Each structure stands twice: as structure tokens, then as C-alpha cells.
C-alpha positions in Angstrom: 0.1 0.2 0.0 2.6 2.2 0.9 6.3 3.1 -0.4 7.7 0.2 1.5 5.4 -2.3 -0.7 6.8 -0.4 -3.8 10.4 -1.4 -2.9 9.4 -5.0 -1.8 7.7 -5.5 -5.4 10.8 -4.4 -6.9 13.6 -6.2 -4.1 11.6 -9.4 -4.5 12.4 -10.1 -7.9 16.1 -10.2 -7.2 16.6 -11.2 -3.7 13.3 -14.2 -3.7 12.1 -14.8 0.3 13.5 -11.2 1.6 11.3 -11.0 4.7 9.3 -7.9 4.7 10.0 -6.8 7.9 13.6 -6.6 7.2 13.2 -3.4 5.1 11.7 -1.5 8.2 10.6 -2.5 11.8 9.7 -0.9 14.7 8.3 -0.9 18.0 4.7 0.2 19.1 5.0 4.0 19.9 4.2 4.6 23.6 0.8 6.3 24.7 -1.0 4.8 21.9 -2.6 1.5 23.1 -5.2 0.9 20.2 -3.1 -1.0 17.3 -4.1 -2.4 13.8 -2.5 -3.2 10.2 -3.4 -2.5 7.0 -2.9 -5.5 4.7 -2.9 -6.5 0.9 -2.4 -9.2 -1.1 1.2 -9.1 -0.5 0.8 -10.6 2.6 -1.0 -13.2 1.2 -2.7 -15.8 3.7 -3.1 -14.2 7.3 -3.6 -15.6 10.1 -6.6 -13.6 11.8 -7.1 -15.2 14.9 -3.3 -14.8 15.3 -4.2 -11.3 14.5 -6.6 -10.3 17.1 -4.5 -12.8 19.6 -1.6 -10.4 19.0 -3.9 -7.5 20.3 -4.8 -5.5 16.7 -8.4 -4.0 17.0 -8.9 -3.5 13.4 -7.4 -3.9 9.9 -7.7 -2.0 6.5 -7.8 -4.2 4.0 -7.4 -3.6 0.1 -10.1 -4.3 -2.2 -9.3 -2.7 -5.5 -6.4 -0.2 -7.0 -5.9 1.3 -10.3 -8.5 0.9 -13.0 -10.6 -1.5 -12.2 -8.1 -3.8 -10.9 -9.5 -6.3 -7.2 -7.6 -7.3 -4.6 -7.6 -11.5 -4.9 -7.2 -11.7 -1.2 -9.6 -8.8 -0.1 -13.0 -11.3 0.7 -10.7 -13.5 2.7 -8.9 -10.7 4.6 -12.3 -8.8 5.2 -14.7 -12.0 6.0 -11.2 -13.3 8.5 -10.8 -9.5 10.2 -14.4 -9.0 11.3 -14.9 -13.1 12.1 -12.1 -12.5 14.2 -13.5 -9.4 16.3 -11.5 -6.8 14.4 -13.2 -3.5 13.1 -12.4 -3.6 9.5 -12.4 -1.5 6.4 -11.7 -1.5 2.7 -9.3 1.1 0.6 -8.1 1.8 -2.9 -5.2 2.4 -4.0 -5.4 5.4 -6.2 -3.9 5.6 -9.8 -5.0 9.2 -10.8 -3.6 8.8 -14.0 -5.7 5.7 -15.4 -9.1 7.2 -15.1 -11.7 9.8 -13.1 -12.0 9.6 -9.1 -15.7 9.2 -9.3 -15.0 5.8 -11.5 -12.4 4.9 -9.5 -14.4 5.3 -6.3 -17.7 3.4 -7.6 -15.4 0.5 -8.1 -13.8 0.4 -4.2 -17.4 0.5 -3.2 -18.8 -1.6 -5.4 -16.4 -4.4 -4.2 -15.8 -3.2 -0.7 -19.5 -4.7 1.0 -19.7 -1.6 2.8 -22.2 -2.1 5.2 -23.7 0.2 8.4 -23.3 -2.3 11.4 -21.2 -1.0 13.8 -18.0 -2.7 12.9 -16.7 -1.7 9.6 -14.7 1.7 9.0 -15.1 4.1 6.1 -14.2 3.5 2.9 -10.5 4.8 2.2 -8.3 6.2 -0.6 -5.0 5.8 -0.7 -3.1 8.5 -2.3 0.7 8.6 -2.5 3.5 8.3 -4.8 3.2 6.5 -8.2 4.6 2.5 -7.8 7.9 2.1 -9.3 6.9 -0.3 -11.9 4.1 2.2 -12.9 6.7 4.1 -15.5 6.9 7.6 -17.0 5.2 9.2 -14.2 6.7 11.8 -11.7 5.6 12.1 -7.9 2.5 13.6 -8.7 1.1 11.3 -11.4 2.5 14.6 -14.1 -0.7 16.3 -13.2 -0.9 19.6 -11.5 -2.1 20.6 -8.1 -5.4 21.5 -9.5 -6.0 18.4 -11.1 -5.0 16.1 -8.5 -7.4 18.3 -5.8 -10.5 17.6 -8.5 -9.5 14.2 -8.6 -9.9 13.8 -4.6 -12.5 15.6 -4.4 -14.3 13.8 -7.2 -13.4 10.4 -5.1 -14.1 11.2 -1.9 -17.6 13.2 -3.0 -19.0 9.9 -4.6 -17.9 7.7 -1.3 -20.2 9.6 0.7 -22.6 9.5 -1.9 -22.6 6.0 -2.2 -22.3 5.4 1.7 -23.1 8.2 3.8 -19.7 8.6 5.2 -16.6 10.5 4.9 -13.6 8.6 3.2 -10.8 8.2 5.2 -7.6 9.6 3.2 -4.4 7.7 4.0 -1.2 9.9 2.6 1.8 11.1 3.6 2.8 15.3 4.1 5.9 14.8 2.1 3.4 13.6 -1.2 0.4 15.8 -0.3 1.8 18.9 0.1 3.7 19.4 -2.7 1.7 17.5 -4.8 -1.5 19.3 -3.9 -0.2 22.8 -3.1 -0.5 22.6 0.4 -4.6 22.1 -0.5 -6.3 22.5 2.8 -9.9 22.1 2.3 -10.1 18.1 2.7 -9.0 18.6 6.7 -13.2 17.2 7.7 -12.1 13.9 6.3 -10.6 11.1 8.6 -6.6 11.0 8.0 -4.8 7.7 8.0 -1.4 9.4 8.3 2.0 7.8 6.9 5.2 8.3 8.6 7.9 6.0 10.0 9.4 8.0 12.9 9.9 7.8 16.7 6.0 10.0 16.8 3.6 11.0 14.8 4.6 13.3 11.6 3.1 16.2 11.0 -0.6 16.2 9.9 -0.5 17.5 5.8 -2.2 20.9 5.0 -5.4 20.9 6.3 -5.4 18.7 9.1 -5.3 19.6 12.4 -5.1 15.8 14.1 -4.7 12.5 12.6 -7.3 9.4 12.8 -4.8 6.6 12.3 -0.8 6.4 12.0 1.1 4.1 10.2 4.3 3.9 11.7 6.4 1.1 10.2 5.8 -1.3 7.8 6.8 -4.7 9.6 6.7 -6.0 13.2 5.1 -8.6 15.2 1.7 -8.6 12.8 1.8 -9.0 9.5 1.2 -6.2 7.3 1.9 -2.4 7.8 1.5 -1.4 11.6 -0.9 1.0 12.8 -2.4 3.0 15.9 -5.2 5.0 16.6 -5.5 8.2 17.9 -8.4 7.7 20.5 -10.0 5.5 23.1 -12.4 2.6 22.6 -15.2 4.9 22.4 -13.8 7.0 19.9 -12.8 3.5 17.6 -16.2 2.4 17.7 -17.4 5.9 16.7 -15.5 5.5 13.6 -17.0 2.6 12.7 -20.6 3.9 13.2 -21.2 2.1 15.9 -23.3 3.3 18.8 -21.9 2.7 22.0 -24.0 2.0 25.4 -24.5 2.1 28.8 -26.8 -0.8 30.8 -28.8 0.2 34.0 -30.0 -2.3 36.0 -33.5 -2.3 37.0 -32.4 -3.7 40.1 -31.0 -0.9 41.7 -31.0 1.8 39.1 -27.0 1.8 38.6 -25.1 1.5 35.3 -23.3 -1.9 34.3 -19.4 -1.5 34.6 -16.7 -3.5 33.5 -14.9 -3.1 36.9 -11.1 -2.2 37.0 -11.2 -1.9 33.5 -12.4 -5.3 32.5 -10.0 -7.4 34.8 -12.8 -7.9 37.6 -16.3 -9.0 36.3 -19.3 -7.0 35.0 -21.3 -5.5 38.1 -24.0 -2.9 38.4 -22.5 -0.1 40.6 -22.2 3.0 39.0 -24.3 5.8 39.1 -22.9 7.5 35.8 -21.5 6.3 32.3 -17.8 7.0 31.5 -15.8 4.2 29.4 -15.8 1.3 31.9 -19.5 1.4 31.3 -19.7 1.7 27.6 -20.3 -1.0 25.4 -20.7 -1.8 22.0 -22.9 -4.5 20.3 -21.9 -6.6 17.8 -23.7 -8.8 15.5 -22.5 -12.2 16.3 -25.1 -14.0 13.4 -27.7 -16.5 13.7 -29.8 -13.7 15.9 -27.0 -13.3 18.5 -25.0 -10.1 19.6 -21.9 -10.0 21.5 -21.2 -7.2 23.8 -17.7 -5.4 23.6 -16.0 -3.4 26.5 -14.7 0.3 26.2 -13.0 -0.9 29.3 -10.3 -3.1 27.1 -11.9 -3.8 23.8 -12.8 -7.2 24.7 -15.9 -9.8 24.4 -17.8 -10.0 27.5 -18.1 -13.9 28.4 -20.5 -16.0 30.6 -17.3 -18.0 32.3 -17.4 -21.2 32.6 -20.9 -21.9 30.1 -22.8 -19.5 32.4 -21.6 -20.9 35.5 -19.2 -18.3 36.1 -20.1 -14.2 36.6 -19.5 -12.5 33.0 -16.5 -10.8 32.3 -15.2 -8.9 29.6 -12.0 -11.1 28.8 -12.6 -12.6 25.3 -10.7 -11.3 22.0 -12.8 -13.5 19.7 -16.8 -14.2 19.7 -17.5 -18.1 20.4 -20.7 -19.7 22.0 -19.9 -17.9 25.4 -19.8 -14.5 23.9 -23.4 -15.0 22.1 -26.6 -13.8 24.1 -29.8 -13.1 22.7 -31.5 -9.7 23.5 -35.0 -9.7 24.8 -36.9 -6.6 24.4 -39.4 -6.4 27.3 -42.8 -4.6 26.8 -41.2 -1.1 29.1 -38.6 -0.9 26.3 -35.9 -2.2 28.3 -33.9 -5.6 27.5 -33.0 -8.7 28.8 -29.8 -10.9 27.8 -30.3 -14.8 27.4 -27.0 -16.4 27.5 -26.4 -19.0 24.3 -23.9 -20.5 27.0 -26.7 -22.3 28.9 -29.8 -20.7 27.4 -30.3 -18.5 30.6 -30.5 -14.6 31.6 -28.1 -12.6 32.9 -29.5 -11.3 36.3 -27.9 -8.3 38.4 -27.7 -11.0 41.3 -28.3 -10.0 45.0 -30.4 -6.9 43.5 -27.3 -5.4 41.8 -24.5 -6.0 44.7 -23.1 -9.2 43.0 -21.7 -9.6 39.7 -24.2 -10.1 37.0 -24.1 -13.9 36.1 -26.8 -15.7 33.5 -28.6 -18.2 35.9 -32.1 -17.0 35.4 -34.8 -18.9 33.6 -37.4 -16.2 33.3 -37.2 -12.5 33.7 -37.8 -10.4 36.4 -37.1 -6.8 37.9 -33.2 -8.2 38.3 -33.1 -9.3 34.5 -34.2 -5.7 33.2 -31.5 -3.6 31.4 -32.2 0.1 30.1 -29.8 1.0 27.3 -28.7 4.0 27.5 -27.0 6.4 25.1 -24.9 8.7 27.2 -24.7 12.8 26.3 -23.5 13.2 23.0 -23.4 15.8 19.9 -25.6 13.7 17.3 -26.9 13.5 13.6 -29.5 11.3 12.7 -29.7 9.0 9.4 -32.6 7.0 8.3 -32.6 3.6 7.0 -35.6 4.3 5.2 -34.6 6.2 2.7 -30.7 7.2 3.8 -31.0 10.6 4.3 -30.6 12.7 7.2 -33.1 14.0 9.6 -33.2 17.9 10.1 -35.2 20.2 12.2 -36.3 22.0 8.9 -36.6 25.9 8.3 -34.2 26.4 11.5 -36.7 24.7 13.8 -39.9 26.4 12.9 -40.5 23.2 10.1 -41.4 19.3 11.7 -38.4 17.3 11.6 -37.8 15.7 8.5 -35.4 13.1 6.6 -34.7 14.8 3.4 -30.8 15.9 3.9 -27.6 14.6 2.0 -25.3 16.2 4.1 -24.9 17.2 7.3 -25.0 20.8 8.7 -26.6 22.9 12.1 -29.8 21.9 11.0 -29.1 18.4 11.2 -27.0 18.4 14.7 -28.6 17.3 17.9 -27.5 17.6 21.5 -28.3 14.1 23.3 -29.2 15.0 27.0 -30.5 12.8 29.6 -33.9 12.7 30.5 -34.2 10.3 33.1 -35.3 6.5 33.7 -33.6 5.7 30.5 -35.0 8.4 28.4 -33.2 10.9 26.5 -33.9 14.1 24.9 -33.1 15.6 21.4 -31.8 19.5 21.4 -31.9 20.6 18.0 -28.6 23.0 17.1 -30.7 24.7 14.9 -32.7 26.7 17.2 -31.7 25.2 20.9 -34.9 23.5 21.5 -36.3 20.3 22.6 -37.9 17.8 19.8 -41.2 17.2 21.3 -43.6 14.4 20.1 -46.3 16.9 19.6 -49.9 16.3 20.6 -48.8 13.4 22.3 -47.3 11.6 19.4 -50.4 12.5 17.2 -48.8 15.2 15.5 -45.2 15.0 13.8 -42.1 15.6 15.8 -41.1 19.4 16.1 -38.4 21.2 17.6 -40.4 23.5 19.7 -39.8 23.1 23.5 -37.6 25.1 26.1 -37.3 22.1 28.5 -37.9 18.0 28.8 -41.0 16.7 29.8 -43.2 13.7 28.3 -43.5 14.6 25.0 -40.2 15.3 24.7 -38.7 11.9 26.2 -37.8 9.2 24.0 -35.9 5.9 24.7 -33.2 4.7 22.3 -33.5 1.2 21.3 -30.0 -0.6 19.9 -30.8 -2.8 17.1 -28.6 -6.1 16.0 -27.4 -3.9 13.4 -26.2 -0.9 15.6 -28.6 1.3 14.9 -31.0 3.0 16.8 -35.1 3.2 17.2 -36.4 5.8 19.4 -39.2 5.0 21.4 -41.4 7.8 22.3 -42.3 8.2 25.7 -46.0 10.4 25.0 -47.5 7.7 23.1 -45.0 4.1 23.8 -44.8 4.3 19.7 -41.6 4.6 17.7 -40.4 7.0 15.5 -41.1 6.7 11.6 -39.4 8.0 9.0 -41.6 7.5 5.8 -40.0 8.8 2.8 -41.3 12.5 1.8 -43.1 13.1 5.4 -42.4 14.2 8.4 -41.1 12.0 11.2 -44.1 11.2 13.5 -44.1 8.7 16.6 -47.0 6.4 14.8 -45.5 2.6 14.7 -46.2 -0.2 17.6 -43.1 -1.8 15.9 -39.4 -1.3 15.2 -38.4 -2.2 11.3 -36.5 -0.5 8.8 -39.1 2.8 8.7 -37.9 3.5 12.4 -34.6 2.8 12.3 -31.8 5.0 12.5 -27.9 5.4 12.2 -26.8 7.9 15.2 -22.9 9.3 14.1 -21.7 11.0 17.3 -19.8 14.4 16.1 
């Protein structure tokens, strides 16, 4: 993917069997505990179970390159990474001199299998020096800065149009700055910065910081060695995930992966911080797994359910699978695949969580609570963003292709497992007008019953909003305002909530 791989491609024809790691190996940089890799066909067959066991939490995998060339190893690598619990994303090795940015972006999206499942990184553009076996090109592909920036813009704009997310851009300041004439207009896109240095290189022009950093082209794991600039919560957000807290009905307290995940789960916290956040990951067959933000590991029902729940697994197996049961009051219960029993906050929450109940009572009920955040909502019904139209003077409707002020909402705790949405358009709270009989509109100065919603996290990490006003789910029907009208949560009642 990078300059180092270009050198390997040449050297391999001369020194057969020269290890990739011989070119540049470096120890993982201090201060960045979340590591990952990026790979392509150059790595051939990869032991993804070993990668997960080695500590990797994410992987970018080449799906395509140049003009219509697919990576033959992509499907196996992509599936292998996800099957072993890694966040995964697909990338395209650009060659802007052979075809347009839109065409190459379309090829990437067509072959990447991008899905909004809370586990998939944005599609990535790899734009850097030409390979040495692409003859007749200077460092900037014989293109002017204006031509290159126009090509890059066509690529990333098409990715957003096709997927609804901002593309990741992989580059290096030593290439970007001279070849784009220090263009500063791409700073909103997440940056994958490259530089084989002891500390992160300065971002290219336009970026204030970096999201991923490739610090070496070899190390203890296959492929290029990378780190993430943030915590597990931020990593989940990059993948479009919806981290949430679990509040036990047994005592009204939040479930924590105590001692950074080294102690069993227990409901003993009064607020949601990193140890109290979880991602709901699709485990297949109607089951989910819970990934703890305390340590990035999956919650397991130890000893086939005979031991307490503990965030200790790096991959999802039988003991890490749960069925989510949505109760009549919109709380949830978890039934362990390990023994078919329900998870309880034992002894009224004073003891660790354990899967040992055959029926659901108060101790087996939990609220899924989303922490305070600035969010946008994209309706699954039509792939468009919800807006407080006309600066909040008109009802909410899902009809925007991009996010600006009117499409941003502050998510606040409304108590008892409910949240309120405060529109940035006018600073007012969204209400299910007329006790839910009329469309949602941002016109209230405080949160009461009509302004309270429960966020129900679905299996694909989307969110449905259950209105306290009438006990019905908010629906986004094509071309009409949002209204709390549905007794069930189907596609029209599901939203992707992106934390800004």
C-alpha cells in the first residue's frame, strides 16, 4: 500500500524470500494502546485469529487498485478480520492518471461490501507516490495540483454519496503538500497519516490531527503497523457504532466492566464513563456480542454460564453470544447462548452479573442508555439525514444529504432511561407533538413527557426511538415528517446515529 511495499515489489524479483520486515521494523509507539494493521495481497494468507490474539483491534484491507483491479485476497481477509472481532475497512490504491476519481470510487464501493453494522470503517482512499513499476510518472502522476485535488474531491464525494460516510484519506505530508500545493480543503475527512518516525509526523496541510498513523511497514503482526489516535469509544464511533450503557432495574445503577475489565461486570456505577460503555456486535444467527470499552474485549459468560460475566474474550465464540429480548417497557434482557439462561444483576445488583435465571424479573431487566453527545440521525428508510427544517420552525424530516447545523442534535439524559434531543437549529427540544399524534418538531424549552424518547439499540447497531408520549416508535416515511406512530421497529423506524 505504501512506499515500503513498492520497494518490496522490486526487491522480491532479485532477492527471493527477503522478509518484508527486513525493510523497516519498529516497536509500537508509546501512548497509543489501540493497534491495528493494513494489508493486501502482498501478505498472502493471514492468520486472523493470530492477529486478534496479538492485540490488533482493527484492519484496513485493500479491496481494489488503479482502474478496475480487484485484490484477490480481499474477501478472505475482510471476512477473517471481522470473524475474529476486528473493526475492518476497505481501501483503494489510487492511480489518478488512468481514470477519474468518481469511477475509481465506484469500483471500491462496489467491491468493498460496505455496510453500516457498527463494525466497518469508512472506505479509504490511498493516495501517495506512484509505484516504481508504473513507468513514465513523476511523483504527482504528471498532474497539476488543481487536477489532483479535483480528482481526490471527485473520489471522496462519490464515496459519501454512495455510503453516507466521509472517506478516510491515507497519505503522507511529504507527498500531499507539494502535489496538492498545500490544499487545506480536506481537513474534515479522517486522516490516515504515514510516517516511519519515533513520533507521529505532522499532518498534511488542512488537517489539525490524525485518526490513524502507520508507523512501520513491519512488526509483530502481518502487514503495515498502525495505531489509533483515541480510546475505544472513539474507535467505535469511527466504525459508526453506537456505544451505550446498561442501567440495571435491580438498583438503577450502570453496569461496569470493573477494574478496566479485569473484574466481573457489576451494576454499581451512577454515571456512564469508559468502563460503562459497550458496543453491540452482530454475532450472526440472531445473536449479539457485547464489546467493552474498558479493554476492547468481548463479554463472556464464564464457564458456560456458571461463572460471572467478564470482558475477557478477543473473539466471539459460544460463551460470548447473547439473545436480546425487548421487554414490554422497552427495557432489554440478555439470554446467554452458553446455557440458555438470562443474565441477572445478582442480589439486587450488589453481586456480579451472571447468567443463571430461567425467567425475566426485575433483576434481569436493563435499560440501554446512550451517553450525552452531539449526534446526527440518518434514516435507514431513505439514507437521508434528519433535519429540524426551516431552522426548527417546521417538523423534523429526513431529507438532507449532508450534515450542517439544522441536522445536529444534543442528546441529553431525560431520566428513567429516556433521552431528549435539543436541536442546534434553534436550541429547542424535539417533541412528539400532541402526545405523538402530530409530527416531531423542535419547539420546546424543556424536557417533559412528550420530549422524552428511549433509544433502542438494534442488532445492526442502528437506533430506534420510542416516544414516551404514546409508547410508539418514531417513523421516517419517505417525503413526510417524522412521527411517533409505529408499534414496532422496522426499517422505517431505524436510524444511524453518528456522534460528532
